[in-house]
N, C-alpha and C positions, 0 to 999 in steps of 0.2 A: 863052140869057139870061145877061147878065153885069152884076152890080151893082157900084157903087162900094164900096170897102172903107174903112171907118172904124171902128177899134176904139180907144176912148178909155179903157176900163177897164184899170187896171194888172193886175188879177187876170186879166182875159181874155187878156192877153198872156202872163202867167206860168203860168196854169193852176192847177189845184188838185191837191195831192198828199197822200198819206196820211202819218201820223206815222212818221218814219223811226227808225233805230236798231233795237236788239233788246231794249229795256227792257220793263218790265211794262206800259207804256201804248202800246207801239208797235203798228203795224199787223201786223208780223210775228208778234206774240204774240196779237193779238186779231182775227184774220180767219178763225176756224174756220167761220163761216157760209159765207164765200166758198169755203173749202176743201171744204165739203160740196157746194157747187154744182159745183165742178171734178170731184169724185169722181162726181157724178151724171151727168156728161157723158162719162165714159170710154168706155163701151160704144157710145154714140151716135157718138163720133168714130171708133171702130174700124169701125163699120158704114159711115160716110160714106166713109172711106178705102178700105175693101174694095170697095164698090160703085161708087164714082165716080172714084177716082184711078187713072188708067191710065198705067203707066210708059212705054208705047209712045208717049204724047203728048210725052215728053221724051227722045228718042233720044240716047244718048251723054252723058246728064247726069252730071256729075261732082259737083256740089254742089246739094243740096236746101235751099232757103231757107225757114225758118219765122220768122214775125214774131208776137210776142205784144204786142198794143197795150193800153196801160194796165197794165203789168206790176207796178207798185208795187215792193215790196222783197222779195218772196218770203215764205214758201216756196211759195205756191200756184202762182206762175208756173213754177217748176221742175217741179212735178207735171204741170201742163198740157202743157208742151212735151215732157216725157218720154212722156206718153200719146200725143201726136201722132207722135213719132219711132218708138215701138214699133209703132204701127199702120202707118206707112209702110214700115218694115223688113219687117214681115210681108207686106205687099202685094207688095213686090219679090221676096221669097222665093217666094211662091206662083206668081208669073208667071215665075220663073226668070231674073229680070233682075239685073244687078249692082247691089248696094245702094250708093247714092251716099254721100258724106260729108254731114254736116249742119251748116249755119250757122244759129244762132238769133239773132234780132235782138230785143233787149228794148227796148221803147219806153215812155216815159212823159215827162211834162213835165220841163223842165230842172232844176227844183228837187227832183225826186225823189232819194231817197237811193240813188244808184247805187253809192256806196261800200259800203254794207251789202249791197246786192244782189250785188255781185261778190265780196265777202268770203265770202258764204254759198253761192256756186256749188257744186253737188255735185262732190266730188273724182273720182268715177267717171263723170262725164258722158260722153256719146257724141257730143258736138257742140262746135263752136267757138262762142264767145259774144261778142257785141258789144252795146254800149248805143247807142241812137238817141234822143237827147233831142229833144223837140218835140211839137207838137200833132198828133194824128191826124186833125184836121179839115182838114189840108192835106197836100200831098205830102211824103213822108218818104224814099222809096226810088226808085231808078231805074226807068224804064219796063220793064214785063214782067220783073221780077226776083224776085218772090215766088211760091212754090209753095203755101204754106199760110199763111193769116192766121187768127189766133185772138184774140178779145177777149171777156173775161168780166166782167160787172158793171162796165163802164166807160161804156157809151154812154148811160146814164141821166143822166150829167152833161152839162149844157149848157156851152158855151164861156164864157158870161158871163151875169150877171143883166141882163136888158134894162132900159134906163133908163125905158122907157115904163110900167113897172109903177107908177111914182109917180102917173101921171095916168090910166092906162087899166086895163082888166081884167087882173089878174095872170096868171090861168090862160091866157088867150088869148095874152098876150105870151110866156109860157113855151112854149106850144105852137108858136108861130111860130118862136121861137129854136131849139127842138129840131128842127123840120122843116128849117130851113136848115142846122143843124149835121150832121144825119144825111145830108142830100143831099150836103154837102161831103165827108163821110167816104166815102160810096159812090163819089163821083166820083174821089177820090184813089186809092182801092183799085182802081177799074176800070182806072186807068192802070198800076198797079204789079203787079197779079196777072197771071201768065201765063195764056193761054188754056188751059182745062182745069184750072187751079188751083182750090183749095178755100178757102172762107172760112167760119168758124164764129163766130157772134155769139150770146152768151148774155147776157140782160138781164132785169130785172124789168119787168113790164108791168101795165097796168090792163086788166082784162077789158073787151071790147067792150060798150058800153052802160052800164057801171057808173060812177056819179058818183065824182069824185075823193075826196069826203068818206068813201066807204065802203072806200077802198083802205087796206090795212094800213100801208103806208109813210106815208101822209098822216095816219093816226090817230096813229102814232108821232111824226111831225113836230109834230102839234098838242100832244102832251104835252111835247115838247122846247121848243116855243115858249112854252108856259105856264110852264116852268121859268125862262126868261129874264124873263118878266113878273113872276113872284114875286120875283126878285132886284131888279128895278127898283122894285117897291113897297117893298122894304126899304131902298132907297137904295144898294144895292151896285153897281148899274150905271145908266147914264144911259138914261132911257126913250126918248129920241130915237134913241139908238143901237140900241135893241131894234127900234124901228119900221123902221129901215133895214137890218136884217140879214135876208138871205134866202139859203136854201140853193139852190145852182144845180143842182137835181136835178128831173127831170121824167119821169114814167112814162107813156109812150105806150101806146095800145091796139094790139093786133095789126093791126087794120084800118088804122090810120094808118101803122104801120111798113111794112106790105106795099105800101101805095099808093106810098110813096116808093121802095121797092125796084123796083117795076114801072115807075115813071116813069123811074128811072135806066136801066133796060133792059140793063145790061151783065152782069147775073148772073141765073141761073136759081135759083129757090127750089126746092131738091130735097127738103127735109124741114123740117117744123116740129114740134117736140115740146114738150109741157108737162112740165116736171120735177116730181118729187114734192115734196110739202110737207116742209120741213125742220123737225122738231120738237125738235131737240136744243138749241136756243138759247133756249128759253123760260124763261130765268132772268134776273131783273132786272139783277144786276151784270154778267152776260155781255153783255147787250144794251147796257148803259150803256158798258162798256169798248169794245165794238165801235163804238158811235156816236162815242165820243171819238177813236178811232183814225182815223176818216175825216173828222171835222169840226174837230179841234183847231187845225189850221193856219189855217182860216178864222176861227175864234173869236179866236185870238190876234191876228190882223191887225186885226180889227174892234174888239175890246174890250180887248185886252191879256191877258197871260199870267196875271195875278194872280187872275182870276175862275175859272180852270179847275177847281181842286179842289172849291171850294164849289158850283159849278154842277153838276158831275157827281155829287157826293154827293146834292144835292137831287133831281137827275134820277133817280137810282137809287131813292130813297125814293118818288118819284111812280110809278115803274114797279111797285113792289111792289103798289100799289093799282090800277094801270090797265093792266098788261100783258095782262090777259084781254081788254080792249077791242081791243088790237092783234091778238091771236090770232083774234078773231072777224071781223076785217076780211078783205077780198078781195084777191086779187093772183095774178099768174102769174109763173112763172120760165120763160122760153121759150128754146129752143134752135133757132137757125136755121142750116141748112146751105145754103150758096150755092155754085154753080159759076160760074166766069168763062167768059163766051162769047168768041168771036172778036170783036175790036173794033179800031177805029182812033180814037184820041181826041186832042183837042188837049192841049197841055201844061197849060193852066189853063182852067177853066170853072167857077168856084165861085159860090155864092150866099151872100151875107153879110147879116146884119142888124146894124144899128148898136147897139152895147151901151153 
């Protein structure tokens, strides 16, 4: 199946990026939650590489290619790729094979702060580094060029807010857009990952059968939305702009994700692991700063920069009263380990929704 492509949203073309730089409100300084997620996957990655990466599948390999998709500005991406490289080196040592050189491909949207990313590269790194700007919902790399793909807390973002939410059910529109985006992601990676290569996907999910209203993220988003409504009542922002502001994030259920993976058919699901609950972030100002680091760009584009400080001060105050409601919500952090099968694929075969 091949659908016509029409993407009219400016944001969908440019993508969404985290707050750059290294200041007090940057993603680099306010992504400790995501860091905890990366740390929680370290042993799982070691196990995946130890059990499923066979150096004999890549005879005479000189360079092992690792891609981190949705890398943002660090330092989490550096920790993640070093965990991968350490695991691969150990696997080669155990099998008495020559350890290859490593090339790491850092991918994010073109507006990502790659300058900060590369300025903060570890000095003692054991790999060559390259930046690859572009959307991971399409092809980014040559055919059969990647040996390990990693993406953490990026695939919950949809490529654009569907226009149909104005006249139709928002939840269903988001679900359809995410389904198309995830199918595109898998199709692109199926072309790019070598047979026998590994892919690790880490993302937040809604438990099967649980309504969206009971999911922790959606409870937090409700508090965030009420913050905008409060400012509109005070005349600080336009109410119509509040009505048209939507975060392009959707938490799929495991059942939905795995159905898309199986339909794609190019990867075997080798392991699914539920990561432990992270409790170190239950502090209102930490949650507020983390939220600002991932949404500031979208808010500035829609409302203007001048509302940011007042908005997040009010949001922090609301979290003091309501964070316990978020903590009582439900949610999963899932680790998927996939292995690439042998396959022959066309260059392009994507599914698009009109945004």
